[in-house]
C-alpha positions, 0 to 999 in steps of 0.5 A: 635231065637224063638220069636224074632222080628225086628224094622227096621224103624225109629219112625218117619217113623212109625208115618207117615205110621200109620197116627199118628198125629204129636202132639201126643208124640212119644218115642225116640227109635232106630232101632234094628234087634234083639228084644228079648221077654221082650224087650221094643218096640214101639207099635201103639195103637188106642185110642177109646175115642179120635179116634186117634192112638198113639205110646207107648212103651210096653214090647214085649212077649207072655202070654202062653195059659196055664197061668191062672194068669199073675200077676207079682210075687211080687203081688202074694206074695213071696211064690207063685210059680206056679211050686212048686209041680213039684220041686224036694225035 
């Protein structure tokens, strides 16, 4: 289960714990004991312009240190494959 996480708190508990103002919108997100990479999760972010925290849904995952380009494949084009030279003929 490498890279898995858990979300055991309710979103309202997270808002209270991180002092997120009640007027800030919060996603309706259920608790989960098995969050895999690429699953969406609520994340606490700090907005420097408004000087407030907010709760937003983001994709859980890790960009490896060796990745040079993290753009999604459709933006790079259909023929862009980072491992093309390593594929067997």
